[in-house]
PDB file of N, CA, C and O in Angstrom:
ATOM      1  N   MET A   1      -9.634   9.217  -4.278  1.00  0.00           N
ATOM      2  CA  MET A   1      -8.924  10.225  -3.529  1.00  0.00           C
ATOM      3  C   MET A   1      -9.951  11.018  -2.715  1.00  0.00           C
ATOM      4  O   MET A   1     -11.000  11.405  -3.231  1.00  0.00           O
ATOM      5  N   GLN A   2      -9.643  11.250  -1.461  1.00  0.00           N
ATOM      6  CA  GLN A   2     -10.533  11.994  -0.563  1.00  0.00           C
ATOM      7  C   GLN A   2      -9.752  13.127   0.074  1.00  0.00           C
ATOM      8  O   GLN A   2      -8.693  12.894   0.655  1.00  0.00           O
ATOM      9  N   LYS A   3     -10.257  14.357  -0.023  1.00  0.00           N
ATOM     10  CA  LYS A   3      -9.619  15.504   0.618  1.00  0.00           C
ATOM     11  C   LYS A   3     -10.309  15.768   1.945  1.00  0.00           C
ATOM     12  O   LYS A   3     -11.526  15.945   1.989  1.00  0.00           O
ATOM     13  N   PHE A   4      -9.547  15.796   3.018  1.00  0.00           N
ATOM     14  CA  PHE A   4     -10.086  16.086   4.332  1.00  0.00           C
ATOM     15  C   PHE A   4     -10.093  17.587   4.594  1.00  0.00           C
ATOM     16  O   PHE A   4     -10.956  18.091   5.313  1.00  0.00           O
ATOM     17  N   SER A   5      -9.166  18.273   4.032  1.00  0.00           N
ATOM     18  CA  SER A   5      -9.046  19.731   4.163  1.00  0.00           C
ATOM     19  C   SER A   5      -8.204  20.186   2.975  1.00  0.00           C
ATOM     20  O   SER A   5      -7.733  19.355   2.199  1.00  0.00           O
ATOM     21  N   PRO A   6      -8.009  21.495   2.826  1.00  0.00           N
ATOM     22  CA  PRO A   6      -7.115  21.911   1.739  1.00  0.00           C
ATOM     23  C   PRO A   6      -5.677  21.450   1.927  1.00  0.00           C
ATOM     24  O   PRO A   6      -4.853  21.615   1.028  1.00  0.00           O
ATOM     25  N   TYR A   7      -5.365  20.871   3.090  1.00  0.00           N
ATOM     26  CA  TYR A   7      -3.978  20.528   3.406  1.00  0.00           C
ATOM     27  C   TYR A   7      -3.707  19.036   3.542  1.00  0.00           C
ATOM     28  O   TYR A   7      -2.558  18.662   3.774  1.00  0.00           O
ATOM     29  N   SER A   8      -4.714  18.154   3.408  1.00  0.00           N
ATOM     30  CA  SER A   8      -4.458  16.722   3.520  1.00  0.00           C
ATOM     31  C   SER A   8      -5.274  15.942   2.508  1.00  0.00           C
ATOM     32  O   SER A   8      -6.367  16.360   2.123  1.00  0.00           O
ATOM     33  N   VAL A   9      -4.734  14.794   2.073  1.00  0.00           N
ATOM     34  CA  VAL A   9      -5.351  13.959   1.039  1.00  0.00           C
ATOM     35  C   VAL A   9      -5.193  12.491   1.419  1.00  0.00           C
ATOM     36  O   VAL A   9      -4.131  12.085   1.891  1.00  0.00           O
ATOM     37  N   MET A  10      -6.251  11.681   1.215  1.00  0.00           N
ATOM     38  CA  MET A  10      -6.178  10.227   1.409  1.00  0.00           C
ATOM     39  C   MET A  10      -6.335   9.549   0.045  1.00  0.00           C
ATOM     40  O   MET A  10      -7.219   9.902  -0.736  1.00  0.00           O
ATOM     41  N   ARG A  11      -5.471   8.579  -0.228  1.00  0.00           N
ATOM     42  CA  ARG A  11      -5.548   7.819  -1.466  1.00  0.00           C
ATOM     43  C   ARG A  11      -5.560   6.327  -1.124  1.00  0.00           C
ATOM     44  O   ARG A  11      -4.773   5.867  -0.296  1.00  0.00           O
ATOM     45  N   LEU A  12      -6.461   5.576  -1.771  1.00  0.00           N
ATOM     46  CA  LEU A  12      -6.544   4.143  -1.570  1.00  0.00           C
ATOM     47  C   LEU A  12      -6.403   3.449  -2.924  1.00  0.00           C
ATOM     48  O   LEU A  12      -6.999   3.877  -3.912  1.00  0.00           O
ATOM     49  N   TYR A  13      -5.614   2.380  -2.963  1.00  0.00           N
ATOM     50  CA  TYR A  13      -5.374   1.629  -4.170  1.00  0.00           C
ATOM     51  C   TYR A  13      -5.625   0.153  -3.896  1.00  0.00           C
ATOM     52  O   TYR A  13      -5.363  -0.317  -2.789  1.00  0.00           O
ATOM     53  N   ALA A  14      -6.126  -0.585  -4.878  1.00  0.00           N
ATOM     54  CA  ALA A  14      -6.332  -2.024  -4.741  1.00  0.00           C
ATOM     55  C   ALA A  14      -6.040  -2.686  -6.076  1.00  0.00           C
ATOM     56  O   ALA A  14      -6.341  -2.137  -7.136  1.00  0.00           O
ATOM     57  N   GLY A  15      -5.448  -3.877  -6.011  1.00  0.00           N
ATOM     58  CA  GLY A  15      -5.172  -4.631  -7.212  1.00  0.00           C
ATOM     59  C   GLY A  15      -5.454  -6.098  -6.966  1.00  0.00           C
ATOM     60  O   GLY A  15      -5.245  -6.604  -5.864  1.00  0.00           O
ATOM     61  N   TYR A  16      -5.929  -6.779  -7.996  1.00  0.00           N
ATOM     62  CA  TYR A  16      -6.254  -8.200  -7.891  1.00  0.00           C
ATOM     63  C   TYR A  16      -5.897  -8.867  -9.223  1.00  0.00           C
ATOM     64  O   TYR A  16      -6.068  -8.271 -10.286  1.00  0.00           O
ATOM     65  N   GLY A  17      -5.410 -10.079  -9.160  1.00  0.00           N
ATOM     66  CA  GLY A  17      -5.094 -10.788 -10.386  1.00  0.00           C
ATOM     67  C   GLY A  17      -4.761 -12.232 -10.095  1.00  0.00           C
ATOM     68  O   GLY A  17      -4.997 -12.719  -8.989  1.00  0.00           O
ATOM     69  N   ASP A  18      -4.212 -12.924 -11.086  1.00  0.00           N
ATOM     70  CA  ASP A  18      -3.796 -14.325 -10.957  1.00  0.00           C
ATOM     71  C   ASP A  18      -2.334 -14.445 -11.312  1.00  0.00           C
ATOM     72  O   ASP A  18      -1.819 -13.714 -12.158  1.00  0.00           O
ATOM     73  N   GLN A  19      -1.674 -15.379 -10.652  1.00  0.00           N
ATOM     74  CA  GLN A  19      -0.269 -15.680 -10.928  1.00  0.00           C
ATOM     75  C   GLN A  19      -0.141 -17.182 -11.087  1.00  0.00           C
ATOM     76  O   GLN A  19      -0.644 -17.936 -10.254  1.00  0.00           O
ATOM     77  N   THR A  20       0.525 -17.629 -12.144  1.00  0.00           N
ATOM     78  CA  THR A  20       0.672 -19.061 -12.403  1.00  0.00           C
ATOM     79  C   THR A  20       2.148 -19.444 -12.238  1.00  0.00           C
ATOM     80  O   THR A  20       3.042 -18.862 -12.851  1.00  0.00           O
ATOM     81  N   ILE A  21       2.356 -20.446 -11.384  1.00  0.00           N
ATOM     82  CA  ILE A  21       3.725 -20.973 -11.149  1.00  0.00           C
ATOM     83  C   ILE A  21       3.630 -22.482 -11.218  1.00  0.00           C
ATOM     84  O   ILE A  21       2.808 -23.086 -10.529  1.00  0.00           O
ATOM     85  N   ASP A  22       4.456 -23.091 -12.036  1.00  0.00           N
ATOM     86  CA  ASP A  22       4.484 -24.549 -12.213  1.00  0.00           C
ATOM     87  C   ASP A  22       3.099 -25.087 -12.553  1.00  0.00           C
ATOM     88  O   ASP A  22       2.736 -26.158 -12.067  1.00  0.00           O
ATOM     89  N   GLY A  23       2.318 -24.392 -13.364  1.00  0.00           N
ATOM     90  CA  GLY A  23       1.026 -24.856 -13.789  1.00  0.00           C
ATOM     91  C   GLY A  23      -0.100 -24.643 -12.814  1.00  0.00           C
ATOM     92  O   GLY A  23      -1.241 -24.990 -13.120  1.00  0.00           O
ATOM     93  N   VAL A  24       0.175 -24.083 -11.642  1.00  0.00           N
ATOM     94  CA  VAL A  24      -0.863 -23.841 -10.637  1.00  0.00           C
ATOM     95  C   VAL A  24      -1.139 -22.347 -10.591  1.00  0.00           C
ATOM     96  O   VAL A  24      -0.225 -21.545 -10.399  1.00  0.00           O
ATOM     97  N   THR A  25      -2.413 -21.972 -10.770  1.00  0.00           N
ATOM     98  CA  THR A  25      -2.813 -20.561 -10.760  1.00  0.00           C
ATOM     99  C   THR A  25      -3.362 -20.191  -9.401  1.00  0.00           C
ATOM    100  O   THR A  25      -4.208 -20.896  -8.850  1.00  0.00           O
ATOM    101  N   THR A  26      -2.884 -19.088  -8.862  1.00  0.00           N
ATOM    102  CA  THR A  26      -3.287 -18.614  -7.541  1.00  0.00           C
ATOM    103  C   THR A  26      -3.659 -17.131  -7.618  1.00  0.00           C
ATOM    104  O   THR A  26      -2.984 -16.355  -8.295  1.00  0.00           O
ATOM    105  N   PRO A  27      -4.737 -16.735  -6.923  1.00  0.00           N
ATOM    106  CA  PRO A  27      -5.069 -15.312  -6.903  1.00  0.00           C
ATOM    107  C   PRO A  27      -4.039 -14.520  -6.094  1.00  0.00           C
ATOM    108  O   PRO A  27      -3.511 -15.010  -5.096  1.00  0.00           O
ATOM    109  N   ILE A  28      -3.763 -13.301  -6.533  1.00  0.00           N
ATOM    110  CA  ILE A  28      -2.866 -12.396  -5.793  1.00  0.00           C
ATOM    111  C   ILE A  28      -3.614 -11.109  -5.521  1.00  0.00           C
ATOM    112  O   ILE A  28      -4.500 -10.727  -6.286  1.00  0.00           O
ATOM    113  N   THR A  29      -3.268 -10.446  -4.447  1.00  0.00           N
ATOM    114  CA  THR A  29      -3.938  -9.201  -4.068  1.00  0.00           C
ATOM    115  C   THR A  29      -2.921  -8.166  -3.598  1.00  0.00           C
ATOM    116  O   THR A  29      -1.821  -8.504  -3.161  1.00  0.00           O
ATOM    117  N   ASP A  30      -3.305  -6.929  -3.697  1.00  0.00           N
ATOM    118  CA  ASP A  30      -2.484  -5.823  -3.202  1.00  0.00           C
ATOM    119  C   ASP A  30      -3.403  -4.672  -2.810  1.00  0.00           C
ATOM    120  O   ASP A  30      -4.171  -4.180  -3.636  1.00  0.00           O
ATOM    121  N   PHE A  31      -3.329  -4.247  -1.568  1.00  0.00           N
ATOM    122  CA  PHE A  31      -4.090  -3.101  -1.062  1.00  0.00           C
ATOM    123  C   PHE A  31      -3.112  -2.108  -0.465  1.00  0.00           C
ATOM    124  O   PHE A  31      -2.168  -2.510   0.214  1.00  0.00           O
ATOM    125  N   TYR A  32      -3.311  -0.835  -0.700  1.00  0.00           N
ATOM    126  CA  TYR A  32      -2.367   0.192  -0.304  1.00  0.00           C
ATOM    127  C   TYR A  32      -3.134   1.465  -0.031  1.00  0.00           C
ATOM    128  O   TYR A  32      -4.052   1.812  -0.775  1.00  0.00           O
ATOM    129  N   GLY A  33      -2.769   2.162   1.026  1.00  0.00           N
ATOM    130  CA  GLY A  33      -3.404   3.444   1.322  1.00  0.00           C
ATOM    131  C   GLY A  33      -2.400   4.424   1.878  1.00  0.00           C
ATOM    132  O   GLY A  33      -1.423   4.024   2.511  1.00  0.00           O
ATOM    133  N   THR A  34      -2.625   5.681   1.651  1.00  0.00           N
ATOM    134  CA  THR A  34      -1.749   6.714   2.177  1.00  0.00           C
ATOM    135  C   THR A  34      -2.547   7.960   2.515  1.00  0.00           C
ATOM    136  O   THR A  34      -3.518   8.298   1.837  1.00  0.00           O
ATOM    137  N   ILE A  35      -2.131   8.622   3.552  1.00  0.00           N
ATOM    138  CA  ILE A  35      -2.662   9.932   3.930  1.00  0.00           C
ATOM    139  C   ILE A  35      -1.466  10.880   4.005  1.00  0.00           C
ATOM    140  O   ILE A  35      -0.506  10.630   4.735  1.00  0.00           O
ATOM    141  N   THR A  36      -1.536  11.971   3.242  1.00  0.00           N
ATOM    142  CA  THR A  36      -0.469  12.969   3.271  1.00  0.00           C
ATOM    143  C   THR A  36      -1.085  14.322   3.577  1.00  0.00           C
ATOM    144  O   THR A  36      -2.244  14.586   3.258  1.00  0.00           O
ATOM    145  N   GLY A  37      -0.286  15.169   4.198  1.00  0.00           N
ATOM    146  CA  GLY A  37      -0.805  16.500   4.491  1.00  0.00           C
ATOM    147  C   GLY A  37       0.256  17.426   5.048  1.00  0.00           C
ATOM    148  O   GLY A  37       1.424  17.069   5.201  1.00  0.00           O
ATOM    149  N   ILE A  38      -0.194  18.610   5.339  1.00  0.00           N
ATOM    150  CA  ILE A  38       0.672  19.665   5.870  1.00  0.00           C
ATOM    151  C   ILE A  38       0.182  20.008   7.277  1.00  0.00           C
ATOM    152  O   ILE A  38      -0.986  20.341   7.476  1.00  0.00           O
ATOM    153  N   ILE A  39       1.091  19.922   8.247  1.00  0.00           N
ATOM    154  CA  ILE A  39       0.760  20.291   9.629  1.00  0.00           C
ATOM    155  C   ILE A  39       0.924  21.783   9.825  1.00  0.00           C
ATOM    156  O   ILE A  39       0.078  22.448  10.423  1.00  0.00           O
ATOM    157  N   SER A  40       2.017  22.289   9.314  1.00  0.00           N
ATOM    158  CA  SER A  40       2.284  23.738   9.355  1.00  0.00           C
ATOM    159  C   SER A  40       3.140  24.092   8.128  1.00  0.00           C
ATOM    160  O   SER A  40       3.451  23.224   7.313  1.00  0.00           O
ATOM    161  N   THR A  41       3.507  25.341   8.006  1.00  0.00           N
ATOM    162  CA  THR A  41       4.354  25.728   6.866  1.00  0.00           C
ATOM    163  C   THR A  41       5.720  25.096   6.930  1.00  0.00           C
ATOM    164  O   THR A  41       6.444  25.106   5.935  1.00  0.00           O
ATOM    165  N   HIS A  42       6.101  24.541   8.077  1.00  0.00           N
ATOM    166  CA  HIS A  42       7.434  23.955   8.239  1.00  0.00           C
ATOM    167  C   HIS A  42       7.412  22.463   8.522  1.00  0.00           C
ATOM    168  O   HIS A  42       8.447  21.894   8.870  1.00  0.00           O
ATOM    169  N   LEU A  43       6.226  21.791   8.379  1.00  0.00           N
ATOM    170  CA  LEU A  43       6.156  20.366   8.714  1.00  0.00           C
ATOM    171  C   LEU A  43       5.064  19.671   7.870  1.00  0.00           C
ATOM    172  O   LEU A  43       3.911  20.103   7.843  1.00  0.00           O
ATOM    173  N   GLN A  44       5.462  18.586   7.187  1.00  0.00           N
ATOM    174  CA  GLN A  44       4.547  17.779   6.401  1.00  0.00           C
ATOM    175  C   GLN A  44       4.545  16.358   6.962  1.00  0.00           C
ATOM    176  O   GLN A  44       5.529  15.939   7.573  1.00  0.00           O
ATOM    177  N   PHE A  45       3.445  15.602   6.764  1.00  0.00           N
ATOM    178  CA  PHE A  45       3.383  14.231   7.255  1.00  0.00           C
ATOM    179  C   PHE A  45       2.863  13.288   6.160  1.00  0.00           C
ATOM    180  O   PHE A  45       2.200  13.700   5.208  1.00  0.00           O
ATOM    181  N   SER A  46       3.196  12.008   6.341  1.00  0.00           N
ATOM    182  CA  SER A  46       2.687  10.962   5.457  1.00  0.00           C
ATOM    183  C   SER A  46       2.519   9.688   6.271  1.00  0.00           C
ATOM    184  O   SER A  46       3.447   9.261   6.958  1.00  0.00           O
ATOM    185  N   LEU A  47       1.327   9.071   6.195  1.00  0.00           N
ATOM    186  CA  LEU A  47       1.030   7.783   6.834  1.00  0.00           C
ATOM    187  C   LEU A  47       0.715   6.793   5.732  1.00  0.00           C
ATOM    188  O   LEU A  47      -0.073   7.098   4.836  1.00  0.00           O
ATOM    189  N   THR A  48       1.312   5.616   5.778  1.00  0.00           N
ATOM    190  CA  THR A  48       1.166   4.622   4.731  1.00  0.00           C
ATOM    191  C   THR A  48       0.869   3.259   5.354  1.00  0.00           C
ATOM    192  O   THR A  48       1.389   2.931   6.421  1.00  0.00           O
ATOM    193  N   GLY A  49       0.031   2.469   4.686  1.00  0.00           N
ATOM    194  CA  GLY A  49      -0.236   1.107   5.129  1.00  0.00           C
ATOM    195  C   GLY A  49      -0.709   0.264   3.962  1.00  0.00           C
ATOM    196  O   GLY A  49      -1.229   0.784   2.975  1.00  0.00           O
ATOM    197  N   GLY A  50      -0.523  -1.050   4.082  1.00  0.00           N
ATOM    198  CA  GLY A  50      -0.949  -1.918   2.990  1.00  0.00           C
ATOM    199  C   GLY A  50      -0.802  -3.387   3.314  1.00  0.00           C
ATOM    200  O   GLY A  50      -0.303  -3.774   4.371  1.00  0.00           O
ATOM    201  N   TYR A  51      -1.257  -4.199   2.357  1.00  0.00           N
ATOM    202  CA  TYR A  51      -1.192  -5.651   2.457  1.00  0.00           C
ATOM    203  C   TYR A  51      -0.974  -6.209   1.046  1.00  0.00           C
ATOM    204  O   TYR A  51      -1.618  -5.758   0.098  1.00  0.00           O
ATOM    205  N   SER A  52      -0.074  -7.184   0.901  1.00  0.00           N
ATOM    206  CA  SER A  52       0.192  -7.827  -0.391  1.00  0.00           C
ATOM    207  C   SER A  52       0.241  -9.335  -0.176  1.00  0.00           C
ATOM    208  O   SER A  52       0.654  -9.822   0.877  1.00  0.00           O
ATOM    209  N   GLN A  53      -0.193 -10.058  -1.206  1.00  0.00           N
ATOM    210  CA  GLN A  53      -0.091 -11.520  -1.201  1.00  0.00           C
ATOM    211  C   GLN A  53       0.242 -11.980  -2.602  1.00  0.00           C
ATOM    212  O   GLN A  53      -0.420 -11.581  -3.560  1.00  0.00           O
ATOM    213  N   VAL A  54       1.266 -12.819  -2.737  1.00  0.00           N
ATOM    214  CA  VAL A  54       1.650 -13.375  -4.027  1.00  0.00           C
ATOM    215  C   VAL A  54       1.718 -14.900  -3.918  1.00  0.00           C
ATOM    216  O   VAL A  54       1.696 -15.445  -2.814  1.00  0.00           O
ATOM    217  N   ALA A  55       1.799 -15.581  -5.047  1.00  0.00           N
ATOM    218  CA  ALA A  55       1.843 -17.038  -5.061  1.00  0.00           C
ATOM    219  C   ALA A  55       3.173 -17.577  -4.567  1.00  0.00           C
ATOM    220  O   ALA A  55       4.200 -16.901  -4.633  1.00  0.00           O
ATOM    221  N   SER A  56       3.136 -18.783  -4.080  1.00  0.00           N
ATOM    222  CA  SER A  56       4.350 -19.468  -3.639  1.00  0.00           C
ATOM    223  C   SER A  56       5.154 -19.939  -4.836  1.00  0.00           C
ATOM    224  O   SER A  56       4.586 -20.389  -5.831  1.00  0.00           O
ATOM    225  N   ALA A  57       6.453 -19.840  -4.746  1.00  0.00           N
ATOM    226  CA  ALA A  57       7.338 -20.292  -5.830  1.00  0.00           C
ATOM    227  C   ALA A  57       7.462 -21.804  -5.795  1.00  0.00           C
ATOM    228  O   ALA A  57       8.049 -22.381  -6.711  1.00  0.00           O
ATOM    229  N   TYR A  58       6.933 -22.472  -4.774  1.00  0.00           N
ATOM    230  CA  TYR A  58       7.084 -23.913  -4.603  1.00  0.00           C
ATOM    231  C   TYR A  58       5.727 -24.591  -4.696  1.00  0.00           C
ATOM    232  O   TYR A  58       5.113 -24.881  -3.669  1.00  0.00           O
ATOM    233  N   GLY A  59       5.250 -24.846  -5.903  1.00  0.00           N
ATOM    234  CA  GLY A  59       4.030 -25.621  -6.098  1.00  0.00           C
ATOM    235  C   GLY A  59       2.751 -24.840  -6.120  1.00  0.00           C
ATOM    236  O   GLY A  59       1.679 -25.438  -6.036  1.00  0.00           O
ATOM    237  N   GLY A  60       2.808 -23.497  -6.230  1.00  0.00           N
ATOM    238  CA  GLY A  60       1.604 -22.700  -6.288  1.00  0.00           C
ATOM    239  C   GLY A  60       0.985 -22.511  -4.922  1.00  0.00           C
ATOM    240  O   GLY A  60       1.590 -22.839  -3.901  1.00  0.00           O
ATOM    241  N   GLY A  61      -0.209 -21.987  -4.910  1.00  0.00           N
ATOM    242  CA  GLY A  61      -0.872 -21.698  -3.630  1.00  0.00           C
ATOM    243  C   GLY A  61      -0.392 -20.396  -3.049  1.00  0.00           C
ATOM    244  O   GLY A  61       0.548 -19.787  -3.561  1.00  0.00           O
ATOM    245  N   ALA A  62      -1.026 -19.968  -1.991  1.00  0.00           N
ATOM    246  CA  ALA A  62      -0.638 -18.707  -1.339  1.00  0.00           C
ATOM    247  C   ALA A  62       0.776 -18.844  -0.821  1.00  0.00           C
ATOM    248  O   ALA A  62       1.149 -19.875  -0.260  1.00  0.00           O
ATOM    249  N   GLY A  63       1.557 -17.801  -1.012  1.00  0.00           N
ATOM    250  CA  GLY A  63       2.956 -17.843  -0.575  1.00  0.00           C
ATOM    251  C   GLY A  63       3.294 -16.682   0.312  1.00  0.00           C
ATOM    252  O   GLY A  63       3.042 -16.700   1.516  1.00  0.00           O
ATOM    253  N   TYR A  64       3.860 -15.686  -0.289  1.00  0.00           N
ATOM    254  CA  TYR A  64       4.376 -14.530   0.425  1.00  0.00           C
ATOM    255  C   TYR A  64       3.253 -13.567   0.820  1.00  0.00           C
ATOM    256  O   TYR A  64       2.482 -13.138  -0.038  1.00  0.00           O
ATOM    257  N   HIS A  65       3.154 -13.225   2.097  1.00  0.00           N
ATOM    258  CA  HIS A  65       2.208 -12.233   2.586  1.00  0.00           C
ATOM    259  C   HIS A  65       3.008 -11.088   3.213  1.00  0.00           C
ATOM    260  O   HIS A  65       4.039 -11.318   3.846  1.00  0.00           O
ATOM    261  N   ARG A  66       2.539  -9.885   3.038  1.00  0.00           N
ATOM    262  CA  ARG A  66       3.245  -8.735   3.607  1.00  0.00           C
ATOM    263  C   ARG A  66       2.235  -7.697   4.071  1.00  0.00           C
ATOM    264  O   ARG A  66       1.405  -7.248   3.280  1.00  0.00           O
ATOM    265  N   SER A  67       2.292  -7.313   5.328  1.00  0.00           N
ATOM    266  CA  SER A  67       1.527  -6.203   5.864  1.00  0.00           C
ATOM    267  C   SER A  67       2.524  -5.149   6.316  1.00  0.00           C
ATOM    268  O   SER A  67       3.577  -5.481   6.861  1.00  0.00           O
ATOM    269  N   TYR A  68       2.198  -3.885   6.094  1.00  0.00           N
ATOM    270  CA  TYR A  68       3.163  -2.850   6.466  1.00  0.00           C
ATOM    271  C   TYR A  68       2.462  -1.556   6.812  1.00  0.00           C
ATOM    272  O   TYR A  68       1.375  -1.258   6.318  1.00  0.00           O
ATOM    273  N   VAL A  69       3.109  -0.798   7.670  1.00  0.00           N
ATOM    274  CA  VAL A  69       2.671   0.549   8.026  1.00  0.00           C
ATOM    275  C   VAL A  69       3.910   1.417   8.124  1.00  0.00           C
ATOM    276  O   VAL A  69       5.004   0.924   8.401  1.00  0.00           O
ATOM    277  N   GLY A  70       3.737   2.696   7.899  1.00  0.00           N
ATOM    278  CA  GLY A  70       4.872   3.612   7.985  1.00  0.00           C
ATOM    279  C   GLY A  70       4.392   5.034   8.235  1.00  0.00           C
ATOM    280  O   GLY A  70       3.256   5.386   7.915  1.00  0.00           O
ATOM    281  N   ALA A  71       5.239   5.816   8.791  1.00  0.00           N
ATOM    282  CA  ALA A  71       4.942   7.235   9.036  1.00  0.00           C
ATOM    283  C   ALA A  71       6.198   8.050   8.772  1.00  0.00           C
ATOM    284  O   ALA A  71       7.310   7.636   9.101  1.00  0.00           O
ATOM    285  N   ASN A  72       5.999   9.216   8.174  1.00  0.00           N
ATOM    286  CA  ASN A  72       7.096  10.121   7.889  1.00  0.00           C
ATOM    287  C   ASN A  72       6.708  11.540   8.254  1.00  0.00           C
ATOM    288  O   ASN A  72       5.582  11.981   8.026  1.00  0.00           O
ATOM    289  N   LEU A  73       7.661  12.233   8.821  1.00  0.00           N
ATOM    290  CA  LEU A  73       7.529  13.696   9.027  1.00  0.00           C
ATOM    291  C   LEU A  73       8.625  14.356   8.195  1.00  0.00           C
ATOM    292  O   LEU A  73       9.772  13.912   8.227  1.00  0.00           O
ATOM    293  N   THR A  74       8.295  15.388   7.465  1.00  0.00           N
ATOM    294  CA  THR A  74       9.228  16.053   6.562  1.00  0.00           C
ATOM    295  C   THR A  74       9.283  17.541   6.846  1.00  0.00           C
ATOM    296  O   THR A  74       8.249  18.187   7.024  1.00  0.00           O
ATOM    297  N   ILE A  75      10.464  18.073   6.888  1.00  0.00           N
ATOM    298  CA  ILE A  75      10.659  19.523   7.007  1.00  0.00           C
ATOM    299  C   ILE A  75      11.041  20.044   5.629  1.00  0.00           C
ATOM    300  O   ILE A  75      12.176  19.854   5.192  1.00  0.00           O
ATOM    301  N   PRO A  76      10.105  20.702   4.933  1.00  0.00           N
ATOM    302  CA  PRO A  76      10.423  21.194   3.583  1.00  0.00           C
ATOM    303  C   PRO A  76      11.357  22.406   3.614  1.00  0.00           C
ATOM    304  O   PRO A  76      11.295  23.234   4.522  1.00  0.00           O
ATOM    305  N   PHE A  77      12.214  22.487   2.608  1.00  0.00           N
ATOM    306  CA  PHE A  77      13.153  23.622   2.511  1.00  0.00           C
ATOM    307  C   PHE A  77      12.638  24.616   1.513  1.00  0.00           C
ATOM    308  O   PHE A  77      13.275  25.643   1.279  1.00  0.00           O
TER     309      PHE A  77
END
């Protein structure tokens, strides 16, 4: 966790392991990061991004890959 100011925080997560399907073992990975903070007393933000990879359900090996990004603005009550 890294604080940029009293009002924003960055968090990074990573995971690694193995998945076995039909006797074939394949490495899997997951990386995820987020930055959250306060712009003003009436506006908060969140930026998210990541990458995931899991084994294929058909004979092992690399299968599903996913990259994603997102942004949110929130008005707290």
